[in-house]
PLY file of the C-alpha trace (Angstrom):
ply
format ascii 1.0
element vertex 205
property float x
property float y
property float z
element edge 204
property int vertex1
property int vertex2
end_header
0.00 0.00 0.00
1.12 3.53 -0.80
-0.09 7.01 0.05
-1.61 8.82 -2.94
-3.45 12.05 -3.64
-6.61 11.59 -5.72
-7.81 14.57 -7.76
-11.44 14.25 -8.85
-12.14 16.45 -11.90
-15.74 17.16 -12.84
-17.07 18.24 -16.22
-17.07 21.90 -15.16
-13.36 21.93 -14.36
-13.73 21.77 -10.58
-11.29 19.61 -8.61
-11.75 17.81 -5.31
-8.62 16.43 -3.65
-8.48 13.56 -1.17
-5.67 11.41 0.24
-5.84 7.64 0.15
-3.77 4.51 0.84
-3.99 2.30 -2.22
-2.75 -1.03 -3.54
-2.74 -2.67 -6.96
-6.36 -3.87 -6.87
-7.71 -0.47 -5.87
-7.10 1.19 -9.26
-9.56 -1.17 -11.01
-12.13 -0.41 -8.32
-11.44 3.30 -8.80
-12.01 2.96 -12.55
-15.37 1.31 -11.87
-16.32 4.02 -9.36
-15.39 6.73 -11.89
-17.59 5.13 -14.50
-20.53 5.29 -12.09
-19.87 8.77 -10.78
-19.97 10.69 -14.08
-16.71 12.50 -13.29
-14.58 13.74 -16.16
-11.43 12.06 -14.79
-9.55 11.08 -11.66
-5.84 11.86 -11.45
-3.63 9.76 -9.17
-0.62 11.62 -7.76
2.32 10.46 -5.63
3.92 13.51 -4.03
4.49 15.89 -6.99
4.32 13.20 -9.69
1.16 12.22 -11.57
1.27 8.45 -11.93
-2.06 7.60 -13.55
-5.33 8.96 -14.91
-8.68 7.18 -14.66
-10.80 8.01 -17.72
-13.68 6.27 -19.45
-13.53 3.38 -17.00
-9.86 2.70 -17.77
-6.62 3.18 -15.83
-4.09 5.00 -18.02
-0.47 5.33 -16.79
0.75 8.91 -16.79
2.53 9.76 -20.04
0.25 7.56 -22.15
-2.84 9.73 -21.69
-1.58 12.00 -24.45
-0.61 11.28 -28.10
2.47 9.12 -28.55
3.83 6.30 -26.45
5.54 6.95 -23.13
9.35 6.92 -23.53
11.16 5.93 -20.33
14.18 8.05 -19.39
17.28 5.90 -19.25
21.02 6.05 -18.57
23.52 3.53 -19.98
26.84 2.77 -18.31
29.42 0.52 -19.99
33.20 0.73 -20.34
33.04 -0.77 -23.85
32.58 2.20 -26.23
31.13 -0.02 -28.97
28.45 -1.43 -26.64
27.69 2.04 -25.29
27.35 3.59 -28.74
25.42 0.68 -30.28
22.79 0.34 -27.56
22.44 4.09 -27.01
21.51 4.48 -30.66
19.33 1.40 -30.82
17.28 2.36 -27.75
16.55 5.91 -28.90
13.49 4.78 -30.83
11.74 3.55 -27.67
13.50 5.42 -24.85
14.80 8.86 -23.98
18.54 8.31 -23.44
19.28 11.15 -21.02
22.96 10.24 -20.45
25.62 7.62 -21.07
28.89 7.00 -19.27
31.91 4.79 -19.74
32.63 4.37 -16.03
30.71 3.79 -12.82
31.61 7.10 -11.16
30.20 9.22 -13.99
27.19 6.96 -14.32
26.41 7.30 -10.60
26.74 11.08 -10.75
24.38 11.20 -13.73
21.80 8.99 -12.00
21.73 11.19 -8.90
21.52 14.37 -10.97
18.99 13.21 -13.59
16.91 10.62 -11.68
16.14 8.43 -14.73
13.43 5.81 -14.76
15.93 3.05 -15.54
19.70 2.74 -15.43
21.46 0.01 -17.46
24.83 -0.88 -15.99
27.61 -3.20 -17.12
28.84 -5.60 -14.43
32.63 -5.55 -14.82
34.13 -2.05 -15.05
37.28 -0.42 -13.67
36.75 1.58 -10.50
33.13 1.22 -9.43
31.81 -2.04 -10.84
28.17 -2.62 -11.72
27.22 -4.09 -8.36
28.68 -1.17 -6.40
27.04 1.33 -8.75
23.74 -0.45 -8.17
24.11 -0.34 -4.38
24.89 3.38 -4.38
22.12 4.25 -6.82
19.55 2.50 -4.65
20.73 4.64 -1.70
21.07 7.96 -3.51
18.38 7.68 -6.19
16.07 4.92 -4.93
13.32 5.62 -7.49
15.65 4.61 -10.31
15.46 0.96 -11.37
18.78 -0.67 -12.23
19.28 -3.36 -14.84
22.58 -5.25 -14.73
23.59 -5.82 -18.36
26.50 -8.21 -18.74
28.11 -11.03 -20.72
28.41 -13.05 -17.50
25.65 -15.59 -16.98
24.87 -17.96 -14.15
22.83 -18.17 -10.97
25.60 -16.87 -8.70
26.17 -13.60 -10.55
22.44 -13.09 -11.06
21.81 -13.59 -7.33
24.55 -11.08 -6.51
22.89 -8.53 -8.83
19.52 -8.82 -7.11
21.13 -8.70 -3.69
22.78 -5.43 -4.70
19.32 -4.01 -5.47
19.00 -4.61 -9.20
15.47 -4.73 -10.59
16.46 -6.99 -13.47
19.38 -8.91 -14.95
19.91 -9.21 -18.71
22.77 -10.98 -20.47
24.15 -9.13 -23.48
23.97 -12.29 -25.57
20.15 -12.03 -25.35
20.36 -8.87 -27.45
18.40 -5.66 -27.83
14.93 -7.20 -27.63
15.54 -8.67 -24.17
16.97 -5.38 -22.86
14.17 -3.32 -24.36
11.57 -5.65 -22.90
13.08 -5.33 -19.43
13.20 -1.53 -19.68
9.58 -1.25 -20.80
8.33 -3.60 -18.08
10.07 -1.63 -15.34
8.91 1.69 -16.80
5.29 0.51 -16.88
5.49 -0.58 -13.25
6.94 2.81 -12.33
4.31 4.70 -14.28
1.51 2.78 -12.58
2.88 4.12 -9.32
1.97 0.90 -7.56
4.11 -2.01 -6.36
3.46 -5.60 -7.49
0.57 -7.23 -5.63
2.88 -9.21 -3.35
4.77 -6.03 -2.39
8.07 -7.24 -3.86
10.01 -6.20 -6.97
9.41 -8.43 -9.95
12.47 -9.92 -11.59
12.99 -11.55 -14.92
12.51 -15.33 -14.88
0 1
1 2
2 3
3 4
4 5
5 6
6 7
7 8
8 9
9 10
10 11
11 12
12 13
13 14
14 15
15 16
16 17
17 18
18 19
19 20
20 21
21 22
22 23
23 24
24 25
25 26
26 27
27 28
28 29
29 30
30 31
31 32
32 33
33 34
34 35
35 36
36 37
37 38
38 39
39 40
40 41
41 42
42 43
43 44
44 45
45 46
46 47
47 48
48 49
49 50
50 51
51 52
52 53
53 54
54 55
55 56
56 57
57 58
58 59
59 60
60 61
61 62
62 63
63 64
64 65
65 66
66 67
67 68
68 69
69 70
70 71
71 72
72 73
73 74
74 75
75 76
76 77
77 78
78 79
79 80
80 81
81 82
82 83
83 84
84 85
85 86
86 87
87 88
88 89
89 90
90 91
91 92
92 93
93 94
94 95
95 96
96 97
97 98
98 99
99 100
100 101
101 102
102 103
103 104
104 105
105 106
106 107
107 108
108 109
109 110
110 111
111 112
112 113
113 114
114 115
115 116
116 117
117 118
118 119
119 120
120 121
121 122
122 123
123 124
124 125
125 126
126 127
127 128
128 129
129 130
130 131
131 132
132 133
133 134
134 135
135 136
136 137
137 138
138 139
139 140
140 141
141 142
142 143
143 144
144 145
145 146
146 147
147 148
148 149
149 150
150 151
151 152
152 153
153 154
154 155
155 156
156 157
157 158
158 159
159 160
160 161
161 162
162 163
163 164
164 165
165 166
166 167
167 168
168 169
169 170
170 171
171 172
172 173
173 174
174 175
175 176
176 177
177 178
178 179
179 180
180 181
181 182
182 183
183 184
184 185
185 186
186 187
187 188
188 189
189 190
190 191
191 192
192 193
193 194
194 195
195 196
196 197
197 198
198 199
199 200
200 201
201 202
202 203
203 204
């Protein structure tokens, strides 16, 4: 459950604001209530961020209630310039790449300054490695989801990534589609503003 501010907008432009603790199932109930009430819309806010709009009996994540698809803001960090350049360009069609860095220190600074939706981090880098970057990001910019993106596979390294606070783990051999899918899933969860029903982060199978 989270604390939200609900803004009820009527057809004459008047707004009524109430606070509520809500979970995943409550948004569907809210959509049904809106359909019965005749309101123009209900906006769901978390602090200063609009996370969803209830319109026409549907729950619409913020950013998709206007023309065009929502583009998550991302940062890429990798010490391989070819990987950094290739994936930065490839992801521009579906994401807003707000920064890229070839080392953990610069990546961490960018994450704290820009607060992206998702940060994609290589595992093995000189200086701050991917796990340490992940740990620090979760302390300094906790709203940012971190994906560990690496050539190293195996249960041990994947477990270490999740223990460091990563939201997902993608091997580079899986390619662009796997990375893009992980980014979009995390961004949709963030835009809904609600945690998974069991209260835990979801990870890739």
